[in-house]
C-alpha positions as CSV (number, residue, x, y, z in Angstrom):
1,M,0.1,-0.1,0.2
2,T,1.1,3.7,-0.6
3,S,2.6,5.2,2.7
4,Q,0.4,7.1,5.1
5,H,3.0,7.5,7.8
6,T,6.2,9.2,7.8
7,R,9.0,9.4,10.6
8,T,7.2,12.1,12.1
9,H,4.0,9.9,12.5
10,G,1.7,13.1,11.8
11,A,-0.5,12.2,9.4
12,R,-3.7,10.2,9.9
13,H,-4.3,7.0,7.9
14,G,-6.2,7.6,4.9
15,R,-7.1,4.1,4.9
16,R,-7.1,1.5,7.3
17,R,-4.8,-1.4,8.3
18,A,-6.1,-4.6,9.6
19,A,-5.1,-5.1,13.4
20,L,-3.7,-8.4,14.3
21,R,-6.1,-10.5,16.1
22,V,-4.7,-12.7,18.8
23,G,-6.1,-14.6,21.8
24,V,-4.6,-17.9,22.3
25,P,-5.5,-19.6,25.3
26,L,-2.3,-20.6,26.8
27,A,0.3,-19.0,24.6
28,V,2.9,-21.7,25.0
29,V,0.6,-24.3,23.9
30,A,-0.2,-22.0,20.6
31,A,3.7,-21.5,20.0
32,A,5.3,-24.7,20.1
33,G,2.2,-27.1,20.1
34,L,2.5,-27.0,16.4
35,A,4.4,-29.8,15.8
36,Y,2.4,-32.8,15.4
37,G,4.6,-35.9,14.6
38,G,7.8,-37.2,12.9
39,A,8.0,-38.1,9.4
40,F,5.8,-36.1,6.9
41,G,5.2,-36.0,3.5
42,V,4.1,-32.9,1.3
43,F,0.4,-33.0,0.2
44,G,0.5,-34.3,-3.3
45,T,3.3,-34.8,-5.7
46,D,1.7,-34.3,-8.9
47,G,0.2,-31.0,-9.3
48,A,-2.4,-28.8,-8.2
49,D,-5.2,-31.1,-8.9
50,H,-4.0,-33.7,-6.4
51,A,-6.6,-33.5,-3.5
52,S,-5.8,-35.6,-0.7
53,A,-8.4,-38.4,0.0
54,A,-7.1,-39.3,3.4
55,P,-8.3,-37.4,6.6
56,A,-7.4,-34.1,7.1
57,P,-4.6,-33.5,9.4
58,T,-4.9,-31.6,12.8
59,W,-3.3,-28.2,11.5
60,A,-6.1,-28.1,8.7
61,K,-8.8,-28.5,11.1
62,E,-7.5,-25.5,13.3
63,A,-9.5,-22.5,13.9
64,A,-8.7,-18.7,15.0
65,D,-8.3,-17.4,18.6
66,G,-8.7,-13.6,19.3
67,F,-11.3,-11.5,18.0
68,A,-11.2,-13.8,14.8
69,S,-12.9,-16.7,16.7
70,V,-16.1,-14.3,17.7
71,D,-19.3,-15.6,16.1
72,A,-20.5,-12.1,14.5
73,L,-21.6,-10.7,10.9
74,G,-23.0,-14.3,10.2
75,Q,-19.6,-15.9,10.5
76,N,-18.9,-18.4,13.1
77,G,-15.3,-17.9,14.0
78,T,-12.6,-18.2,11.5
79,Y,-11.6,-21.9,9.9
80,G,-10.9,-21.2,6.6
81,G,-11.3,-23.7,4.0
82,R,-11.5,-26.8,6.1
83,E,-14.9,-27.8,4.8
84,G,-13.5,-28.3,1.5
85,R,-10.6,-30.3,-0.5
86,T,-6.9,-29.8,0.2
87,V,-4.7,-29.3,-3.0
88,T,-1.2,-28.5,-3.5
89,V,-0.1,-25.8,-5.8
90,K,3.2,-25.4,-7.2
91,T,2.6,-22.7,-9.9
92,L,1.2,-19.0,-9.7
93,A,-1.8,-20.2,-12.2
94,D,-2.8,-22.9,-9.5
95,L,-2.6,-20.7,-6.7
96,E,-4.8,-18.1,-8.3
97,K,-7.0,-20.6,-9.7
98,Y,-8.0,-22.1,-6.3
99,A,-7.5,-18.8,-4.2
100,T,-10.1,-17.1,-6.3
101,A,-12.5,-19.8,-6.5
102,T,-16.0,-19.8,-5.0
103,E,-15.6,-23.4,-3.3
104,P,-13.8,-23.3,-0.1
105,Y,-10.3,-25.1,-0.3
106,V,-7.3,-25.7,1.8
107,I,-4.3,-24.4,-0.5
108,V,-1.0,-25.8,0.3
109,V,1.9,-23.9,-1.2
110,D,4.9,-26.5,-2.2
111,G,7.9,-24.3,-2.9
112,A,8.4,-20.6,-3.8
113,I,6.0,-19.1,-6.2
114,T,7.1,-16.0,-7.8
115,M,4.5,-13.2,-8.7
116,D,4.2,-11.9,-12.3
117,P,3.8,-9.2,-12.7
118,K,5.8,-8.1,-9.6
119,G,3.9,-6.4,-6.8
120,K,0.8,-8.8,-7.9
121,E,-1.8,-9.2,-5.0
122,I,-4.1,-12.3,-5.7
123,K,-7.6,-11.6,-4.9
124,V,-8.5,-14.2,-2.3
125,A,-12.2,-15.4,-2.0
126,S,-14.1,-16.4,1.2
127,D,-13.5,-19.7,2.8
128,K,-9.9,-20.3,2.0
129,T,-6.7,-21.6,4.1
130,I,-3.7,-20.8,2.1
131,V,-0.7,-22.5,4.0
132,G,2.9,-23.1,3.2
133,A,4.1,-26.7,3.1
134,G,6.3,-27.0,6.1
135,T,9.1,-24.3,5.9
136,S,9.0,-24.4,2.1
137,G,6.0,-22.5,1.1
138,E,6.9,-19.0,-0.3
139,I,5.3,-16.2,-2.2
140,V,8.0,-14.1,-3.9
141,G,7.5,-10.1,-5.0
142,G,3.9,-9.9,-4.4
143,G,1.0,-10.9,-1.9
144,F,-2.7,-11.5,-1.3
145,F,-5.6,-8.9,-1.4
146,L,-8.9,-9.5,0.6
147,G,-11.7,-7.3,-0.6
148,Q,-14.9,-6.2,0.6
149,G,-17.0,-8.7,2.2
150,V,-14.4,-11.5,1.9
151,H,-14.4,-13.5,5.2
152,N,-13.3,-17.0,6.9
153,V,-9.4,-16.7,5.4
154,I,-6.6,-18.1,6.9
155,I,-3.1,-17.1,5.6
156,R,-0.5,-19.3,7.2
157,N,2.8,-20.6,7.5
158,L,4.1,-18.9,4.5
159,T,7.1,-16.4,3.8
160,I,5.9,-13.5,1.9
161,R,8.9,-11.8,0.5
162,D,10.8,-9.3,-1.8
163,S,8.4,-6.7,-3.7
164,Y,10.9,-4.0,-2.5
165,E,11.7,-1.6,-5.1
166,G,14.5,0.1,-3.8
167,T,12.6,3.2,-2.2
168,W,12.6,3.0,1.5
169,N,9.5,4.9,1.8
170,D,8.0,4.0,-1.4
171,K,4.6,5.9,-2.0
172,D,4.4,4.7,-5.7
173,H,4.1,1.0,-5.3
174,D,1.3,-0.4,-3.3
175,W,2.5,-3.9,-3.0
176,D,1.8,-5.3,0.3
177,A,2.2,-8.7,1.8
178,V,-1.5,-9.3,3.0
179,Q,-4.0,-6.1,2.3
180,M,-7.6,-6.2,3.7
181,D,-10.1,-3.7,2.7
182,G,-13.4,-4.3,4.2
183,A,-13.0,-8.0,5.1
184,H,-13.8,-9.9,8.2
185,H,-12.8,-12.9,10.2
186,V,-9.1,-13.4,9.1
187,W,-6.3,-15.1,10.5
188,I,-2.6,-14.4,9.7
189,D,-0.6,-17.0,11.6
190,H,3.2,-18.1,11.7
191,N,4.4,-16.2,8.6
192,D,7.6,-14.6,7.9
193,L,6.6,-11.2,6.1
194,R,9.5,-8.9,4.9
195,H,11.0,-6.6,2.5
196,M,8.2,-5.4,0.8
197,A,7.5,-2.4,-1.2
198,D,4.8,-1.0,1.0
199,G,3.3,-2.5,4.2
200,L,3.7,-5.8,5.4
201,I,0.1,-5.9,6.6
202,D,-2.3,-3.3,6.1
203,S,-5.9,-3.6,7.4
204,R,-8.1,-0.6,6.0
205,K,-11.8,0.4,5.5
206,D,-13.5,-1.4,8.5
207,T,-11.7,-4.9,8.1
208,T,-12.7,-6.5,11.6
209,Y,-12.6,-9.9,13.7
210,V,-8.8,-10.1,12.5
211,T,-6.1,-11.9,14.8
212,V,-2.6,-11.8,13.9
213,S,-0.4,-14.3,15.7
214,W,3.1,-15.8,15.8
215,N,4.4,-13.9,12.8
216,R,8.0,-12.5,12.1
217,L,7.9,-8.9,10.7
218,E,11.2,-7.8,9.9
219,N,13.3,-5.8,7.7
220,H,11.1,-3.3,6.6
221,N,9.9,0.5,7.0
222,K,6.1,-0.1,7.4
223,A,5.1,-3.1,9.4
224,F,1.4,-3.4,10.2
225,G,-1.1,-0.4,9.9
226,I,-4.6,-0.5,10.6
227,G,-7.3,2.1,10.0
228,W,-8.1,4.1,6.9
229,T,-11.5,4.7,8.1
230,E,-13.5,7.4,10.0
231,N,-15.6,4.6,11.3
232,V,-14.8,3.2,14.9
233,A,-15.8,-0.5,14.2
234,A,-13.0,-2.7,14.0
235,D,-11.8,-5.4,16.6
236,L,-8.3,-6.8,16.4
237,T,-6.2,-8.9,18.5
238,V,-2.4,-8.9,17.9
239,H,-0.4,-11.4,20.0
240,H,2.9,-13.3,20.0
241,N,4.5,-11.5,17.1
242,W,8.1,-10.6,16.5
243,I,8.5,-7.1,15.2
244,R,11.9,-6.5,14.7
245,E,14.2,-4.0,12.4
246,T,10.9,-2.1,11.4
247,E,10.6,1.6,11.3
248,Q,7.1,2.4,12.1
249,R,3.5,1.2,12.0
250,N,4.5,-1.3,14.5
251,P,1.3,-1.4,14.6
252,S,-0.2,2.1,14.1
253,T,-3.9,1.4,15.1
254,D,-6.3,4.3,13.9
255,N,-9.9,4.2,14.9
256,A,-10.2,0.7,16.2
257,A,-13.1,0.0,18.5
258,H,-11.1,-2.7,20.4
259,A,-7.3,-3.4,19.6
260,H,-5.8,-6.0,22.1
261,L,-2.2,-6.3,21.7
262,Y,-0.1,-8.8,24.0
263,N,2.8,-10.9,24.4
264,N,4.5,-9.2,21.3
265,Y,8.3,-8.9,21.2
266,L,9.3,-5.2,19.4
267,Q,13.1,-5.1,18.6
268,D,15.3,-2.8,17.4
269,E,18.8,-4.0,17.1
270,P,21.7,-1.5,17.6
271,G,24.4,-0.5,15.0
272,T,22.1,-1.2,11.8
273,D,20.8,0.9,8.9
274,I,17.3,0.6,10.4
275,T,16.0,2.7,13.1
276,S,12.6,2.7,14.8
277,S,10.5,5.9,14.8
278,Y,8.0,4.5,17.1
279,G,6.6,1.2,18.5
280,N,2.8,0.7,19.2
281,Y,0.8,3.7,18.3
282,S,-2.8,4.2,19.3
283,R,-4.7,6.9,16.9
284,G,-7.8,8.6,16.5
285,K,-10.6,7.1,18.7
286,T,-8.7,4.0,19.3
287,K,-9.1,1.7,22.5
288,M,-5.9,-0.1,22.9
289,L,-5.4,-2.8,25.5
290,L,-1.5,-3.3,25.6
291,E,-0.4,-6.5,27.8
292,N,2.7,-8.2,28.7
293,S,4.8,-7.1,25.4
294,Y,8.5,-6.6,25.6
295,F,10.1,-3.7,23.8
296,E,13.8,-3.7,23.2
297,G,15.8,-0.7,21.7
298,F,12.7,0.6,20.4
299,N,12.2,4.8,20.1
300,N,9.1,6.1,21.5
301,P,7.7,2.6,22.4
302,V,4.1,3.4,22.9
303,I,2.7,6.7,21.9
304,K,-0.9,8.1,21.7
305,D,-3.0,10.7,20.0
306,A,-5.0,12.9,22.7
307,T,-8.1,11.5,21.3
308,A,-6.9,8.0,21.7
309,S,-6.7,5.5,24.6
310,V,-4.0,2.8,25.7
311,V,-4.2,0.9,29.0
312,Q,-0.8,-0.9,29.8
313,R,-0.4,-3.7,32.1
314,G,2.8,-5.6,32.6
315,N,5.0,-4.6,29.8
316,V,9.0,-4.4,29.8
317,F,10.9,-1.9,28.2
318,K,14.7,-2.6,27.8
319,N,16.9,0.1,26.7
320,T,14.1,2.2,25.2
321,K,13.8,5.9,25.0
322,G,11.3,8.8,24.1
323,R,7.6,8.7,24.5
324,N,6.2,5.7,26.4
325,E,2.3,6.9,27.2
326,S,-0.8,5.5,28.3
327,G,-4.1,7.1,29.3
328,G,-7.8,6.9,28.8
329,T,-9.8,3.7,29.2
330,A,-9.8,0.2,27.1
331,F,-12.0,-3.0,27.6
332,D,-11.9,-6.3,28.9
333,A,-11.0,-8.6,26.5
334,K,-11.9,-11.8,28.4
335,K,-15.7,-10.5,27.8
336,Y,-15.0,-11.4,24.0
337,Y,-12.7,-14.5,24.2
338,A,-10.6,-16.6,26.6
339,Y,-6.8,-15.9,26.4
340,E,-3.9,-16.5,28.9
341,L,-0.8,-14.1,29.2
342,D,2.8,-15.2,29.2
343,A,5.1,-13.4,31.5
344,A,6.3,-10.5,29.6
345,A,10.0,-11.6,30.7
346,D,9.3,-14.8,28.9
347,V,8.3,-13.3,25.3
348,P,11.7,-12.9,23.8
349,A,12.5,-16.4,24.4
350,L,9.0,-17.7,23.4
351,V,8.4,-15.5,20.2
352,T,12.2,-15.9,18.7
353,T,11.7,-19.5,19.0
354,G,8.0,-19.9,18.2
355,T,7.2,-17.1,15.5
356,G,7.1,-17.8,11.3
357,P,6.5,-21.1,9.3
358,R,7.0,-24.5,11.4
359,A,8.0,-27.6,9.9
360,S,4.7,-29.4,10.9
361,I,2.1,-27.3,9.3
362,G,1.2,-27.7,6.0
363,T,2.5,-31.4,5.9
364,R,0.8,-34.7,6.4
365,T,2.2,-37.5,8.3
366,A,3.0,-40.4,6.0
367,V,1.6,-43.0,8.4
368,A,-1.3,-41.8,10.8
369,A,0.2,-41.4,14.0
370,T,-0.3,-44.6,16.2
371,T,-1.3,-44.7,20.1
372,L,-0.7,-47.8,22.0
373,T,-2.4,-48.1,25.3
374,V,-1.0,-49.2,28.7
375,A,-3.0,-50.1,31.8
376,K,-2.0,-52.1,34.9
377,D,-5.4,-53.7,35.2
378,G,-5.3,-55.3,31.8
379,S,-8.0,-53.0,30.3
380,A,-5.9,-51.6,27.7
381,Q,-3.7,-53.0,25.2
382,Y,-0.6,-53.7,27.2
383,R,0.0,-53.9,31.1
384,T,3.5,-52.8,31.2
385,V,5.1,-49.3,29.3
386,Q,7.9,-51.5,28.1
387,A,5.6,-54.2,26.3
388,A,4.0,-51.2,24.7
389,V,7.5,-49.9,23.6
390,D,8.5,-53.4,22.5
391,A,5.7,-53.4,20.2
392,V,6.8,-50.2,18.4
393,P,8.7,-51.8,15.1
394,S,12.3,-51.1,14.7
395,G,13.2,-48.5,12.4
396,N,9.9,-46.5,13.3
397,S,9.6,-43.3,11.2
398,S,6.3,-42.2,12.2
399,P,4.8,-40.9,15.4
400,V,3.7,-43.2,18.2
401,E,2.0,-42.0,21.5
402,I,2.0,-44.4,24.5
403,A,-1.0,-43.7,26.5
404,V,-0.4,-44.6,30.2
405,A,-3.4,-45.1,32.8
406,P,-3.0,-44.0,36.3
407,G,-1.3,-46.6,38.5
408,T,2.1,-47.4,39.6
409,Y,4.2,-49.3,37.0
410,R,7.3,-51.1,38.6
411,E,9.4,-51.9,35.8
412,A,12.5,-50.4,34.1
413,V,11.8,-49.0,30.6
414,K,14.0,-48.6,27.6
415,I,13.2,-46.7,24.6
416,P,16.1,-48.2,22.2
417,A,17.7,-46.0,19.8
418,D,16.1,-47.5,16.7
419,K,12.9,-46.6,17.7
420,P,12.3,-42.7,17.4
421,H,9.4,-40.4,17.4
422,I,7.6,-41.8,20.5
423,T,5.7,-40.1,23.1
424,V,5.1,-41.5,26.7
425,R,2.2,-39.6,27.9
426,G,0.2,-40.3,31.4
427,T,-3.4,-39.9,30.9
428,G,-4.4,-39.0,34.5
429,K,-5.1,-35.6,35.8
430,H,-1.8,-34.9,37.2
431,A,1.6,-36.3,36.6
432,A,1.5,-38.2,40.0
433,D,-1.3,-40.5,38.7
434,A,1.0,-42.6,36.2
435,K,4.3,-43.5,38.1
436,I,7.0,-45.4,36.5
437,V,9.3,-46.8,39.5
438,E,12.1,-49.1,39.8
439,S,14.6,-49.7,42.8
440,R,18.2,-50.0,41.8
441,S,21.5,-48.3,41.9
442,S,25.0,-48.5,40.4
443,G,26.1,-51.2,42.8
444,T,22.9,-53.4,42.9
445,P,24.0,-57.0,41.6
446,K,22.5,-57.8,38.1
447,P,20.7,-61.2,37.6
448,G,23.3,-62.4,35.1
449,G,26.4,-61.1,37.0
450,G,28.1,-57.8,37.9
451,T,26.4,-54.6,38.9
452,Y,24.3,-52.2,36.6
453,G,26.8,-49.2,37.1
454,T,25.1,-45.6,37.2
455,S,23.8,-45.6,33.5
456,G,22.1,-49.0,33.8
457,S,20.4,-48.1,37.2
458,A,17.9,-46.1,35.3
459,T,14.4,-46.6,35.7
460,F,13.5,-44.9,32.2
461,A,16.5,-45.0,29.8
462,V,15.8,-43.0,26.6
463,E,18.0,-44.0,23.9
464,A,16.0,-42.8,20.9
465,D,15.9,-39.4,19.1
466,D,12.7,-37.4,19.1
467,F,11.2,-38.6,22.3
468,Q,8.7,-36.9,24.6
469,A,7.3,-37.3,27.9
470,H,4.3,-35.9,29.2
471,N,2.3,-35.9,32.5
472,L,3.7,-38.7,34.3
473,T,6.2,-39.6,37.2
474,V,9.5,-41.4,36.8
475,A,11.2,-42.2,40.2
476,N,14.1,-44.6,41.6
477,D,13.1,-45.5,45.3
478,F,16.4,-47.0,46.0
479,D,16.7,-47.0,49.9
480,E,20.3,-45.7,50.5
481,A,19.8,-46.4,54.4
482,A,18.8,-50.3,53.8
483,H,22.0,-50.7,51.7
484,Q,24.6,-49.0,53.5
485,G,27.1,-51.8,53.1
486,Q,26.6,-51.7,49.4
487,E,29.0,-49.5,47.3
488,G,27.7,-47.5,44.6
489,H,24.6,-45.3,45.8
490,Q,23.8,-43.5,42.5
491,A,20.4,-44.3,41.6
492,V,19.5,-42.7,38.1
493,A,15.4,-42.2,37.6
494,L,15.5,-40.9,34.0
495,R,18.3,-41.1,31.7
496,T,18.4,-39.5,28.3
497,A,21.2,-40.5,25.7
498,A,19.5,-39.2,22.6
499,D,18.8,-35.9,20.7
500,K,15.8,-33.8,20.6
501,V,14.1,-35.0,23.8
502,V,11.4,-33.1,25.5
503,L,10.4,-33.6,29.2
504,Q,7.2,-31.6,30.3
505,H,4.7,-31.7,33.2
506,V,6.9,-34.8,34.5
507,V,8.3,-35.4,38.1
508,V,11.6,-37.1,38.3
509,D,12.2,-38.2,41.7
510,G,15.4,-39.5,43.2
511,D,18.4,-38.9,45.4
512,Q,21.8,-39.2,44.1
513,D,22.1,-38.7,40.1
514,T,18.3,-38.5,39.8
515,L,18.3,-37.2,36.2
516,L,21.2,-38.0,33.8
517,L,21.0,-35.6,30.7
518,D,23.8,-37.3,28.4
519,T,24.4,-38.0,24.7
520,A,24.6,-41.1,22.6
521,A,28.3,-40.9,22.7
522,K,31.2,-38.2,22.8
523,G,31.0,-35.9,19.9
524,K,27.1,-36.5,19.3
525,Q,24.5,-34.1,19.9
526,G,22.0,-34.4,22.6
527,R,19.6,-31.4,23.1
528,V,16.9,-32.0,25.8
529,Y,14.1,-29.3,26.8
530,V,12.7,-29.6,30.3
531,D,9.6,-27.6,31.1
532,R,7.5,-27.0,33.9
533,S,8.5,-30.0,35.5
534,Y,10.0,-31.2,38.9
535,V,13.1,-32.9,39.7
536,T,13.9,-34.0,43.3
537,G,17.5,-35.1,44.8
538,N,20.4,-34.3,46.6
539,V,23.8,-35.1,45.0
540,D,24.6,-34.0,41.4
541,F,20.9,-34.8,40.8
542,V,20.8,-33.1,37.4
543,F,24.2,-34.0,35.5
544,G,25.6,-35.3,32.2
545,R,27.0,-33.9,29.1
546,A,23.9,-33.1,27.2
547,T,23.0,-29.7,26.3
548,A,19.9,-28.9,28.0
549,V,17.4,-26.2,28.9
550,I,15.5,-26.4,32.0
551,N,12.7,-23.9,32.1
552,R,9.8,-22.9,34.5
553,S,10.5,-26.2,36.7
554,V,11.3,-26.5,40.0
555,L,14.4,-28.4,41.5
556,T,13.7,-29.7,44.9
557,L,16.4,-30.2,47.2
558,K,16.2,-33.6,49.6
559,K,18.0,-34.4,52.7
560,R,20.2,-37.4,52.6
561,S,19.3,-40.8,53.9
562,D,21.0,-39.9,57.5
563,G,19.1,-36.8,57.7
564,T,21.8,-34.3,56.8
565,S,21.6,-31.4,54.6
566,A,24.4,-31.0,51.9
567,G,24.3,-31.4,48.2
568,Y,24.8,-30.4,44.6
569,V,22.0,-29.6,42.0
570,T,24.1,-30.2,38.8
571,A,27.3,-31.6,37.6
572,P,27.8,-31.1,34.1
573,S,30.4,-32.8,32.0
574,T,29.8,-30.6,28.9
575,A,32.5,-31.0,26.0
576,A,34.3,-27.7,25.1
577,G,32.8,-25.7,22.4
578,T,29.2,-27.0,23.2
579,K,26.5,-25.5,25.6
580,G,25.8,-27.3,28.9
581,F,22.8,-26.4,31.0
582,L,21.0,-23.5,31.1
583,I,18.4,-23.6,34.4
584,N,15.9,-20.8,33.4
585,R,12.9,-19.1,35.4
586,S,12.6,-22.1,37.7
587,T,12.9,-22.4,41.5
588,V,15.5,-24.1,43.7
589,A,14.1,-25.0,47.2
590,G,13.5,-27.7,49.4
591,D,13.1,-28.9,53.0
592,V,16.8,-28.8,53.8
593,T,19.1,-26.4,56.2
594,D,20.1,-23.2,54.9
595,R,23.1,-22.5,53.0
596,S,23.8,-26.2,52.6
597,F,23.6,-26.9,48.8
598,H,26.0,-25.9,45.9
599,L,24.1,-25.0,42.7
600,G,26.8,-27.3,40.7
601,R,30.3,-28.5,40.2
602,P,32.3,-29.6,37.4
603,W,32.2,-33.2,36.4
604,H,35.1,-34.2,34.4
605,A,34.1,-37.6,33.7
606,G,37.1,-39.9,33.8
607,G,39.4,-37.3,34.7
608,D,38.8,-35.6,31.0
609,A,40.7,-32.4,31.2
610,S,39.6,-31.3,27.8
611,L,35.9,-31.0,29.0
612,D,34.5,-27.5,29.9
613,P,31.4,-28.1,32.0
614,Q,28.7,-25.3,32.2
615,T,25.8,-24.5,34.2
616,V,24.1,-21.1,33.9
617,V,21.3,-20.4,36.3
618,R,19.2,-17.2,35.4
619,N,15.9,-15.4,36.3
620,T,15.5,-18.3,38.9
621,E,14.2,-18.1,42.7
622,L,17.0,-19.4,45.0
623,S,15.9,-20.5,48.4
624,A,18.1,-20.0,51.5
625,A,19.4,-23.5,51.0
626,V,21.7,-22.2,48.5
627,K,25.2,-21.5,49.3
628,A,26.7,-17.9,49.2
629,A,29.4,-19.4,47.5
630,P,27.2,-21.4,45.2
631,W,29.8,-23.3,43.1
632,T,32.5,-25.8,44.0
633,D,35.2,-28.0,42.6
634,M,35.1,-31.6,41.9
635,G,37.7,-34.6,41.5
636,G,40.4,-32.1,41.7
637,F,39.0,-29.7,38.8
638,S,38.1,-26.0,39.9
639,W,35.1,-24.7,39.2
640,K,36.7,-21.3,38.0
641,D,38.3,-23.0,35.3
642,D,35.1,-23.8,33.8
643,R,31.6,-22.3,32.8
644,F,29.5,-21.4,35.9
645,A,27.4,-18.4,36.2
646,E,24.3,-16.8,37.3
647,Y,22.1,-14.0,35.8
648,A,19.1,-12.1,37.8
649,N,18.4,-14.4,40.1
650,T,16.1,-13.8,43.0
651,G,15.2,-15.0,46.6
652,P,17.0,-15.4,49.9
653,G,19.7,-17.7,48.3
654,S,20.5,-15.1,45.7
655,G,23.5,-12.7,46.0
656,K,25.7,-10.2,44.6
657,A,28.4,-10.6,42.0
658,G,31.7,-11.4,43.5
659,A,34.9,-13.6,42.8
660,D,33.0,-16.9,44.1
661,R,29.9,-15.6,42.6
662,P,30.1,-14.4,38.9
663,H,27.1,-12.8,37.0
664,L,26.7,-12.0,33.6
665,T,26.4,-8.5,32.5
666,D,23.3,-7.5,30.8
667,D,24.8,-7.6,27.4
668,Q,26.0,-11.0,28.0
669,A,23.0,-12.6,29.4
670,T,21.6,-12.3,25.7
671,A,23.8,-15.1,24.8
672,Y,22.4,-17.3,27.5
673,E,18.6,-17.3,26.5
674,S,16.4,-20.5,26.0
675,A,15.9,-19.4,22.3
676,G,18.9,-20.4,20.5
677,W,20.3,-22.3,23.4
678,L,19.4,-25.8,21.4
679,G,21.2,-25.3,18.6
680,G,18.4,-24.4,15.9
681,W,15.9,-26.7,17.3
682,T,12.2,-25.5,18.7
683,P,11.2,-28.1,20.9
684,P,7.5,-29.4,20.4
685,T,5.6,-28.3,23.7
686,S,2.0,-28.6,24.8
């Protein structure tokens, strides 16, 4: 669209930009819960007329949240073309054929489609879902137009880019990524929009009931404009978007009846050619509710006209300057739809890892996901978890879920390396309802002779990649007091020796060496994401050489079998040049004596001096149990020669930086965040 804004942001929109509509109940679910399985094949391989006869995948059935979910104007929410056929397109002709058709369609864009002529905007008809196939779907040199009365449209999982004509403030080429003039019920989700000739998103002329969520808007002058009308009628939700390296309209919202902006990340990076003019702008008679967003480096992060309203709640401003305004009255968004806010401090990590096209959207599993059921009482397919694992074929290439009914399963479970893509999920209301437990230690004799050793003592061993555990308890209840004469009290509850492992809403319970986060072998990658879980122990109870994020979890300190309080939370054995353990936004506490636990010590396994163990604890609540000097030596190796640090911790166990308590600086801390820690892998979560 032609420009309506300048750097001085003085002129009113002559036409209206659509506001992003957002309102995901439980944002984390929306961000990462879009991954649905393992091996995927693209819809159709023989051209656009190949329509899948199989049942539609989960993503094709999904509907919008936020204002786009509201029943109004004769439309019940926004669900796109899910009532029609699914077709795959690889050419501009086929894309335009199906996008402009009167029938509903789910249109999967497989590969890059270049607009001809440059700047072309396809006129999308109602009841359409246009979605990229995994991360491959691209629209190059043009975009989409939704005209008066067009409704029930989803634009999702696409990269739309490069209609830029070389003029930064281009007023001659009205070439947007998505332009809406008088449309309603539109969901724009998980796209990467950048480097266009005018706006990335323009919502004009009373376009309403729009949700814009989990998009990247970047490398551009005008990001997102809402307005171009004298009416005050539009309702929009904008959430969990990453708006970075854009100058203006971030968004600019003119004459919106209800503009709900939350959990967005606005980032102006220093030292680049693009400098922000302003961030969120409430114009005309707009009523804007702005919640739990994160502004970094922005000039004039929040501004308003004298006639407009902005109600701010819980936002974070880092290295911003200039106008930051609020005033007037807004509205209660929960009167229109349900949503949950993420903490503003979590937004950069959530948004940088969760926005943009996802590999799991726009694709179909080659084989339908299989569910195997386990119940101890015999009411399911299998009585033990291991029996269900054994039923998964070797070389498995598709997702398998093992659903475990409530009960206590006294068994040792092993997921062998040749059975990837397995999820084990407890079906009870709480993680404690389904419990897998065994009682053996490093020194426990094996039936065939010898002892189990530390790794072999694990109740649950994961050796296959792409594994997930949800909503269950894994415990090792080896009784140290009853085996005082036995050597080797290390008793692992859960061992991972694989890559891309997710542990979410789980309880891992033990004493010494509770959770072993390892790799399959030296030099192999092993990435683990532990989220909203509980880990209990006393000595080195999180240890190993994996790269791991422990996020929003509770590390519970436990007394030893003799009733004394003394212990170590972590014992990393990280290889040099790789990342170790990052404990983020968690809690370290327990019923133990004050100042009795170290946060960690360096485990140079086998005396290997080439290792460079790493633990970083940040933004975490530390109880008084944590020692004032929280790190200590191990096996003749000094912790000061390795990588141990804190950042922004709180609670009575936290302390000021010093020689025995290194803290990261604010600048250093940007390299120690959940986003990016796992080397390009975005964990699927729920």
